[in-house]
C-alpha positions in Angstrom: -0.1 0.1 0.2 1.3 3.6 -0.8 2.6 5.9 1.6 1.0 8.5 3.6 3.3 11.8 3.3 3.3 15.1 4.9 6.4 17.4 4.4 6.4 21.1 5.2 9.9 23.1 4.8 10.1 27.0 5.8 9.1 29.0 2.7 9.0 32.6 1.7 5.8 33.7 2.0 4.4 30.3 2.0 6.3 27.4 3.5 6.5 24.5 0.9 3.9 21.5 1.8 4.8 18.2 0.2 1.6 16.0 0.5 0.9 12.3 -0.9 -2.0 10.0 -1.1 -1.5 6.6 0.6 -4.4 5.3 2.8 -5.0 8.5 4.7 -5.8 11.5 2.4 -4.0 14.8 3.7 -5.5 18.3 2.5 -4.4 21.7 3.4 -6.0 23.7 5.1 -3.9 26.8 5.7 -0.1 28.0 5.8 2.1 31.0 6.3 6.1 31.0 5.9 6.5 28.7 8.7 3.4 26.6 9.6 0.9 24.5 8.1 -2.6 23.0 8.7 -3.4 19.6 7.7 -6.4 17.8 7.6 -6.6 14.0 7.5 -9.6 11.5 6.6 -9.3 8.1 5.2 -8.7 7.9 1.2 -10.8 4.1 1.3 -12.0 1.7 3.7 -9.6 1.2 6.5 -8.6 -0.7 8.5 -9.6 -4.0 6.3 -7.8 -7.1 7.0 -4.5 -7.4 5.8 -4.2 -3.3 5.2 -0.4 -2.2 5.9 -0.8 1.7 6.4 2.4 3.7 6.0 2.3 7.3 7.1 5.6 9.6 7.0 5.9 12.9 8.7 8.8 15.5 7.7 8.7 18.5 9.8 11.6 20.8 8.6 13.8 23.0 10.9 11.9 25.6 12.9 8.2 24.9 11.2 5.3 23.9 13.1 2.6 21.2 11.7 -0.6 21.1 13.1 -2.6 17.7 12.0 -6.4 17.7 12.4 -7.8 13.9 11.9 -11.2 13.4 10.2 -13.7 10.7 11.4 -11.0 8.9 13.3 -9.9 5.1 12.1 -11.9 1.6 12.5 -10.3 -1.7 12.0 -12.4 -4.5 10.6 -12.1 -8.2 11.6 -9.7 -9.8 9.3 -6.2 -10.8 9.2 -3.3 -8.6 11.0 -3.3 -5.5 9.6 -0.4 -2.7 10.8 -0.7 0.9 11.3 2.9 2.7 11.4 4.0 6.1 11.4 7.6 7.4 11.0 7.8 11.1 12.0 11.3 13.5 11.9 10.8 16.9 13.5 13.6 19.1 12.1 16.2 21.7 14.9 13.6 23.9 16.6 10.3 22.4 15.0 6.8 21.7 16.3 4.0 18.1 15.4 0.7 18.7 16.7 -1.4 16.2 16.1 -4.8 15.6 17.6 -6.3 12.4 16.4 -9.5 11.0 16.6 -10.6 7.7 18.1 -8.6 4.7 16.9 -11.1 1.5 17.1 -10.5 -1.9 17.1 -13.6 -4.3 16.5 -14.1 -7.6 17.4 -12.3 -9.8 15.6 -10.2 -7.2 14.3 -6.3 -7.9 14.8 -4.1 -4.6 14.9 -0.1 -4.1 15.1 -0.2 -0.2 15.8 3.2 1.1 16.1 4.5 5.2 15.9 8.3 6.7 15.6 9.2 10.0 16.5 12.7 11.6 15.9 13.3 15.1 17.4 16.3 17.1 16.6 17.5 19.9 18.9 15.0 21.9 20.1 12.0 20.4 18.6 9.0 19.4 19.9 5.2 17.5 19.6 2.2 17.0 21.3 0.0 14.1 20.3 -3.0 12.9 21.1 -4.1 9.3 21.0 -7.3 8.0 22.0 -7.7 3.8 21.7 -11.0 2.4 21.9 -11.5 -1.6 22.2 -14.8 -2.3 20.6 -17.4 -0.7 18.8 -20.6 -0.1 21.4 -21.7 -3.4 22.5 -18.6 -4.8 21.3 -15.6 -6.2 23.6 -13.1 -5.9 20.8 -10.2 -7.4 19.5 -6.2 -7.5 19.6 -4.6 -5.0 19.5 -0.4 -4.1 19.8 0.2 -0.6 20.4 3.7 0.9 20.7 5.6 4.3 20.6 9.4 5.4 20.9 10.2 9.0 20.9 14.3 9.9 20.5 16.1 12.8 20.2 20.2 13.0 20.0 20.5 12.0 23.8 18.6 8.7 23.4 15.1 7.4 24.1 12.4 10.2 26.2 9.8 7.4 25.7 9.5 4.0 24.9 6.2 1.9 25.6 3.8 -1.1 24.3 0.6 -2.1 24.6 -1.1 -5.1 24.6 -4.3 -5.7 24.8 -7.4 -8.0 23.7 -10.5 -7.0 25.0 -11.7 -11.0 24.9 -9.6 -11.8 27.6 -9.1 -8.5 29.3 -6.4 -8.7 31.9 -6.0 -6.8 35.8 -2.8 -4.3 35.4 -3.5 -3.6 31.7 -6.7 -2.5 31.0 -8.9 -4.5 33.2 -12.3 -3.7 32.5 -11.9 -0.3 30.6 -12.4 -0.4 26.9 -10.6 3.1 26.1 -7.4 4.6 26.5 -6.8 8.3 26.0 -3.7 10.1 26.1 -2.2 13.5 25.4 1.5 13.2 25.1 3.9 15.5 25.0 7.9 15.7 24.3 10.8 17.4 23.7 9.7 20.3 26.2 8.0 20.7 30.1 4.3 20.9 29.5 2.1 22.3 32.7 1.4 18.8 34.0 -1.1 18.4 36.8 -0.1 16.5 40.0 -2.0 13.0 38.6 0.2 12.8 35.5 3.3 11.2 34.3 6.3 13.6 33.9 9.4 12.0 32.2 12.7 12.0 33.0 13.7 13.8 29.6 11.7 16.6 28.8 8.1 15.8 28.0 5.2 13.9 29.9 2.1 12.2 29.4 -1.8 12.7 30.7 -4.3 9.3 30.6 -7.1 8.4 31.3 -8.9 4.9 31.2 -12.5 4.2 31.0 -15.7 2.7 29.3 -16.5 5.5 27.2 -14.8 8.1 25.1 -16.8 10.8 25.9 -15.7 10.6 29.9 -12.2 11.5 28.9 -11.3 14.7 31.5 -8.5 15.2 28.5 -9.8 18.2 25.9 -8.1 21.3 28.6 -5.1 18.9 28.8 -4.8 18.8 25.0 -5.3 23.0 25.1 -3.4 23.4 27.3 -0.2 21.9 26.4 -0.8 22.6 22.6 -0.6 26.8 24.0 2.4 26.3 25.3 3.8 24.1 22.6 2.8 26.5 20.1 4.5 29.8 22.3 7.7 27.8 22.6 7.8 27.6 18.9 6.9 31.5 18.5 10.8 31.8 20.5 13.5 32.0 18.1 15.8 28.7 18.9 
């Protein structure tokens, strides 16, 4: 399957934006000399059994790329499918990605991996919401991993394995929804219950049985505002 690619580099008077359609179709909403706002939506039925979705993100030095998910993603029953994201954020750059729910239906088997590489002074804020099953379902099998590194080494290495048919205490238990806001490359205004990393960054996480019960919208707003303010400061 063809890779989806989104790349932005600084330009005058407007940033240069490269968009390639794969399983996802990116669309330019707005841009200025160093910022681009992109919407992404499924280009067809995604994820079907056996699909291999690949997404490449490249944020140029000093640029801010804001990605807005449209419609979310549903993984349907069938053979194992994969969702692979690779992102590079150049020196002083910022990536903001607000993902909508990623739903793993009954009978689905999904591997979801994300890899972010940060250059000097780069940062990112990501919202991801993982859901086991549609309403009335228990959900299929999900392996979700995220790795974030910079020149100093790993900032975050995380892996979640869950199966709606075999819930495990200490993993998700009876919960179906894992909602998270993740900031890396800087110190966001974290709450007392949030996890602050040894390296610059933090995670706010909420487990529940419904997406509408998450309290993380204000966290996303605050951390993005902090990231945007930081991006306005010359590196």
